[in-house]
N, C-alpha and C positions, 0 to 999 in steps of 0.2 A: 483774843487773838485767836487764830484760826487753826486748828491741827495742820500741820503741814506733811504729805505725803510724800517721800521722796525717793522716786525709783530710777535704778539706774543696771537695765538689764544686762546679763543675767542674775544679777545681784540686786538685791533690796535693802533699802534703810528705809528706818521712820523715824522722823525728828518730831518729838514729844516736847511741846512749849509747856507754860504753866498752866495749871486747870484755868480754861475759861469759863468753868462753870461750877458751881458748888460742889464740893464732894457728893459723890452718889451715896443714896440709901445702901446698907448692906444687902449683898446680893444674897438671896436664898431664906431671906424670912418670910413667913406667909402670914397674913391677916389673920386668917383664921385657923382652924384645925381642920390639916386636908383629912381624907378619907384615907383609910389603909387600901391598898391592892390586894385582894386574894389571890391573885392570880401568881405573885412571886412566889406563893407557895410553891407553886408546881416547879420550881426550883429551888436549889438547897436553900434552906433557910441562912444559912451562912457559908456561901462560896468560901471557903478559906483556903489562904495559902497556907499548907499543913505548919502547925509549930507557930502560926501567927496568933498572936490575943488581942490584935486590934481588928479583926475581920467585924463589919455592920451587920449584925439582923435588920430586917424592914422595922421594928422598933427604935433602933438606935440611930438611923439615918433619915428618921421621920418617913411622912408619907410617899410614895410614890408619885412624882407630879403628871406623869403623861397619864394615867388614866384617869382622864377627867370627867369621862361618860360614867363613872361608876352610880349604880342607884339611879340613872337616869334612863328614859324610855326613848326608842327612837319614834319620831312622827308618826303617828298613825298605827301604832302597832299596838298589842293588847299582852299585857303584863304578865298574863300568864304562861305565854311560848316565850318570855324570856328565859336565858341564862342565871340559875339562881346564884345570888353574889357569895354565898358560902363563906360569910364573912364570920369566922368562929373565934372564940377566946382560949383562954390558957396557955401553955407553951408551944412556941413556935415550931412545929415538925419540921425535920429533916425531911425535905422531896424524895432523897434516895434512902429512906430506911423507914423502919413504922416504929421507931423511937427518937423521942427528943435527944436533942445537940447535949451531950454532957461538957461541962465546963472544961474539964480537962482535955477536950478533944480540941480545943482551941487556945490553950495555954501552957502546952511544951514548954515556949520557948518566952521569956519575960526580954522586952526590949527598952533600950533607952534613949533611942532614937525615935524622931518624929516622922522617920518615914513612912511609918506604919500610916500616919494620916493620909498622906497621898493615896496608898496603898489602898486604904480602907474604902475610900471616895472611889478610887479607880474601879474595883471592885463591884461596890454599890452601883454606878453606872454602869458596868458590863451584864449585871444582873439585870438593871432594868431594859437595858436593849435588848435583851434575849426574850425576858417575858413579852416585850411588846410584840414580837412575831411569832409567839406560842398559840396554839389554835384558840385557849380562850378568850385571850384578849382582840386577837384577829377577827373572831365571830363576834364578840359584844360590839365592837365598834363597825363592823362593815355588813353582818347579815342579821336579817332579823324577821320575822313573821307576824303576819297581819290574817286573823282568821286561817283561811285555808290559802294564802298565799305567801310565798317564799321572796323576801326581798332581798335586793343586792345591786347597791347603784341605783339607777333609775329605771331598772325593769325587776318585774313580777311573773314568778314562776308559780302557777297553779300546781297544790298538791291535792292529790285525787288518790291517797293509798296506796300509791304507784312508784313509790322511789326506790332506788336501789342505789348502791355506791359501789364504786370501785377506788381504792387508790396505792399510791406505791411513793416512796419517800422518808426522809428522815424525819421529817414535820406531820405527815398526816397521822400518826398515831393520837397526836395532841389535838387534831382536829374531829375526830370521831365521837368523843363525848360530847361536846358541845354543839355539834351538827344534830346529832340522835336526840338532845335535849330542845331542839329549836322543831325537828320534825316530828318526835312522839310516833302516831302510830300510823303516820304516813310510810314511814321508812319500812320496806319489807324485806330488804337484807342486803348485805354486801362482804366485798374481801377487799383487805389492805395488804400489801406487801410491806415490812419493813425491817429496818436492821438486826442483825442478832442482836441479842441483850437488852434493846432497847424498853421490853417492859418491865424488867427488872430495877432498870435504871430512873422511870419515871413513877413521881408520885406526886399527890397534891391535887387540888380540887378541878377536874375537867380533863387533866393532863391524861389519864386513862379512861377508853370505855368501860361502862357499866359491866359487872358482874354478868348480867344477863343480857348483853347487847346481841342485835341481831347483825353486825357484822364481825366477820370471822378474822382474825388476825394470824398473820405467817410470818415469820422472821427467815431473813437470808441474806444471801450477799456478804458473807463473813469475809471482813476486811475490805468490805466495800469492792468485793469483786463480784461478778456476776457467778453464781454457782448454779448447781442441778437443783437446789431448793426452791430458788430464786425461779428458776425456769419452770417448774412443776406449778409455782403460785401464780406464773403467769397465765397457764395452760386453765386454771382455776378461774382467773379475771376473763379472760377472751371468750372462755364458754359462759359466763354469765350475761356478757355485753352480747356475745351474738345471739342470745337467746331471750333479747329482748324485744317487744312490739311495740309501733308506733303509740298504743297508748300507755305505755311506761316512760319514767321519768329518770336518767341517770345522771347523777352529779359524781364527778372523777375530782378525788384530790391528788395535786401532785405538788413534790417539791424536791429540792436539791437529794441527789442521792436514788432519784425516781429510775434513771437509766439502768443503773445497776442492779435494780429491785426488780424491773421489768423485762428482762432476757426473753427475744424469742424471735432464735436465729431464722433467717430467709431458706428455706429447704431449696437444695439439699445438705447446706452447712450445719455443721454442727455446733453446738456452745463454745467448744474448745478452739474449732477451726476460727468461728468469728473472733475471738479472744486473739488467736495467735494473728491472725489478718490486722487487727487494730494495732497491736503492739510492734509487728513489725512496719509497718506506715510509720508511727512514731519513732521508731529507733533510725527510719528513712530520712528524717526530718519533715515530715507532713505536720502543715500549720492545724490549728485546735479547729479551724474551719474546714478545713481537707476533711479531719478525722470525724467531726460531725456528720459531713455530708455522707462520708462512707457509712457511718453507722446509722443513718435514716435510712440508706438504701438499702442494706441486709437484715432489717429487721422487719417483723411482719405487723409491729405495732407503734415502732418509733414512725416520725415524720407524717403523723395524722392517719397512720393504720388501724390505732384503735376506733378514732371514732368513724373510720367507713366500717367498721365492723357492727356499726349500732343502727338499728330501726326507731330505737327510741332517743326524744330529744334529749342533748348533753347540755350540762352546764358545769365548766370544768374551772373549779377555785385553784389558784396557782400560785406557788410561795416561791419568789424568786433566789434562784442561788449562783446568778448568772450576771455580771458586770453589764449594766446596760439595758438589763430585764428583755432580753428577745425571748417572746416566747416558744418561737421553733426550735430555741436551742436547750431551755430549761426542759431536763429530764428527757432530750430529744424529741420534743414535741409531739406528744403522741395524738394530740385533739386539734394539732393545730396545721394547715396544710404545708408541705414540703414546697421549701421555697426554691430548690434546684430543679434543674431541666432534668428529664427523664434517665441520662446517661451521664449525669456529672459527676457519680461516683466512678464509674468505668474509667473515665479521663482521667480521675486523680489515682487510681491503681497504675493506670498505664504510665503516667508521668512519673511513677515511682520503679518502671521495671515490673510491676506486678501484674496477676490475672487471674482470674476465677474460671472455674469449669463454665464451659458454655450456657448451662441449663441454668446458673445462678445468675450471670450475666443477663440472660433471655428475662428470668425474673426482677430483676432490677429494672429492666427498660421497661416493663409491663405494668411495674408496682404502682410507680408515681404518674400515672395517666393525667394529661394537661385536661382540667373542668371537673375532676372530682369533688363532688358535693357537701359544702360545709355548712348549709344552710339551718340544720338541723344544730349547730354546735354553736354554743356563748362562752366564749373564754374569758376568765376575772383574774385579772392580778391582784391577789389580797394583800401582798406584803413584799417587800423587799428589804436589803443593806441599809435605804434612806430610812426608812421608816425607824429599824434599829439604833441608829445614828441621831436621829431626832428624839429617840427618848432617852438614850444618853445622855445626850447634853441636855435635855429637861431635867434629868436628876444631878448631874453637877450644878447646874444654875443653881437649885436647891440645896445644895451643901456650901454654898459660897463661892463657885467659880463663875468666871465669865465664859461661857463655853461658845467655840464657834464650830460649826459642824463644816469642816474643810472639803471633803469629798468622799463620796460612797461608791466611785470608779478607781481605785488605786488599783495599780497591776505593777509590772516589773519583778525583779530579784529582791528576795525578801531582805537578804543583807544591805542591799543597797537603800531599802525603805527604812529599816533601822539605824543607818547612817544618816540619815538626812533628816528623820524624825530627833536623832540629838542635836544635829546643828540649828535645827528650826528653836529647840528647847534654850540654847545659847542663843538665840537671836531675840527669843522671847524677853530670857533672863535680866539679858544687858538692857533690854529698851524698859522695863519695869525697874531697873535700878538706877535709871536715868543714866546711862554709860553709853558711846558709841556703839552703833549697833553693829553684832557682828554678820558677818556673808552669809546669804541664803541662796542655794543656787534655785534661782526662779525655773530656769527651762528644766531642770528635773521635775517639779511639781508641774509644770504645764503638760510635760510628756507624758507622765504617769500617772497621772492624776485630775487631768482636765484644769488644774488651778487657773484662774486668771485675774485679772489685776483689778476685777470688783472683789474677787475673794481676798487677796492681799489687803484690799482697804478695810474689810471686814474684820479683819484678823488687826489692824492697827488700831482700829477704833475700839476693839475689845480691849487691846493693851492699854489704850489710854483710860477706859473707862476701870480697869483693873488698877493699874497703878493711882488712881486717885479714890478706888472705892474698897480695897482690901486684898491687894496684891496676887491675885490668885486668877492664872489663866489657864483652859483645859482647850486643846485642839482634837477632835473627833474624828476619826475619817474611819473606811473600810473600802471591801474589797477583797480581791484575790490577788496578791503576790505569788510569785512561782520562789520553788527553794531547789538550788542546784546542790545536788550531793558532792562534798566537796571530802577526799579522801574515801577511807574503807573503814568498815565496824563502827563508825558512828552511827546515831541515834537520835530523831529529832524530827521536829514539824516547822513549818514555814512561821507559825506565831511564836516559837520558844525561838527559833532562829532570829526574828524581826527584834526581839529584847534582848538577845545577847548582844547583836551587834550594835542596838543602841547604848546597853552598857558599856562596851568596850569603847564605843566613839565618845559618849559623854567624859570619860575619864581625859579624854583630850580637850574638845571643844568646850568643857565648864571650867577648865582651869582660869583662875582669876576672878570667876563669878560668886556671887552671894547668893543664896536661896537656895532651893532646892527642886529637882524635876525628877520625875517617874515617867516610863514610858510602859504600857500593859498593852500587849495584842493578845488576843484568844481568838479562839475559832465557835462562830455560836452556837456550831452543834454540838461542841462540849468534846472533842477528838479532834485534836492536832497531829496529823501524821499517823504512822506505826506505833503511837505511844498513848498511853492511859491518860494524859495531860491536855487541857485544852488551851493552854498556852503559858505566859510568866510574864514578870515585871520585872525593870532594872531600875534603879534609881543613882543618884548622886545628890549629895547634900554637903554644903560648906557647914563649919561647926564655929560657933561663936569665940573659941579658943582657938582659930586657925585651923588651917588644915579643912580635909575634907572626908566624908565616908561615900564610899557606893559599892555598887556591884560588884566592880574588881577589885578594890581593896578587901574588902570582906572575902571574895575567892582568893585573892593572893595571899591573906593572912591564913587562911585554909587548907593549903599546900595546892590550888585548882589553877589552872589557866586558860582564863577565858579567852584567851587568843587564839591557843591551841585546839580548846573545844570548837569554837567559832571556825577555823581552818578544816576541820574534820568534819563537821556537820555532827557534831555530840554534843548539840544543847541542850537535849532531854537529861543526857548524864550531867550535865555542869548543874542544871537547877534542882536535879533531883540531890546531888551531894553539898549543894551550898546553904549552908545554915541550916540544915535537916528539912529542905525541901519548903521554907518560908515564903519563896518567892514563886512558887509553882501556882498554877488555877490549874485544879483537879477535880473533877465533877461526873465523870460520866457525860452521856448523854442527854441534853437537855429538851429535846421533843421540838427543835426547829432547825434550821438551816439557813442562813440569809449570807454565806460566807464569813469573814471577820470584821472583827472591829478591832482601831488600834487607836490606843489615847495615849495622849500626850498632858503631862500635867504640870504648869509650873508655877512657885508660889516665890516672893519675897517677904 
């Protein structure tokens, strides 16, 4: 009997028949002992929810499935020029400290409920997703060297002891070490601009430049806001780039956060005036595309400006933190041609009844001159949110789930995303249990995440396989939802808001269901809004004795109000106070940035 997919837009239901095939083998079992992934050591050895005793180390969850190339060479390359594996022995180090994690650090609270199993699996998948887009793995998988040629994609770049590096963004620090390993003596020098505090957070093989690195590291842009320190570093980078000759070779490392870390206002604008102008446009209702148009126009380096300063050929290695990966938007496109007409920014300003001094407007009109030459520039996208989702999904498969990589372009309101993830959990739980399907708003998922009928078919297939092969489904999404501040005095971030909204909604939509569900939402850069948390998790679980336990019930028992915390945008305070911070994801800078990961795990 065939599986029937029944669609009634905008709601979806799936009818599952008796299995038309023998029960599937348990998912996640390996035929052979897989290799360990040393680059997970570049993240915390235990990315814990403080107080949880169930967080998994790499040894506990088994080998990362995604690093399939570990120990292999790219075709045509010579092994001495590869990044060393660094597979060590002994206690696993916490990547953010110099000492091994102590058992008491992760065992302050004992739990009887099994939601920790889902929580640990979600944390392990988050860690794998983050590790896949850090410098060591990105370079191992995509960049190699054969003799005196640097190879990326199908292109070769000759190395003649003439290489210089410039970089800016949250992820570039983890790129410097592996790049320097590949270049060896060909690297002559470089400068990177990175966030304040990142050098204290990052530890592990290849995550930091060597102590004798030829690349200078400067921190700036505290709170992800362009500041004078970042501006001074930008001047150093501009001086380096402008001083190169056609015989040199410039490698530019670019990632999310690069726009704040590379401020260079178009004279006579000051940094303060530039910031005031952008903020005023935002308050006036300018769209993100309009803001990007103005940012590119009033900068010396954005919108291709940095590339135009160099006489040397340029290779830009880019990690995307933007939905859809448009290169001209990532860090405002310093090595990419400006797609705007010369006076586009002035038109935007006039549209919102704003103007600039005439010398600035004249400079804007002449900056983006048609016909600027970019023939000396090669831009290469190293990674994106999609790669992170694939890695997280791979890990979940090894942990016994049937994963679905649902979407990497999620946008829209964070609270709405949390609620719809909860509805999706109820839908999956009802189908796994053989009950009539609960409704899912497919219009929402189509509009905010680009989910199509083929994606729903893929989810339906996953539910069938899970129902007759283990009973666990994982939906992994990513993107960049927005958070609207509600009330005053609250503290939070969009990922914590997604988790809290999901927790509140799970309390309602999971009524009458059996099994368990968990939503984890985390920022891949490790920093969620103006808080020290990367994100949080919310759960719901039915009990064999009747009733259920959940984020909401646990919070109410402790005198907390989840609904009020959500209404006042105070998600950080809620999760900090809930069970000693058990469901908070706190780890500091990760050394990468590809927006957010949102995971839904459902098990019956």
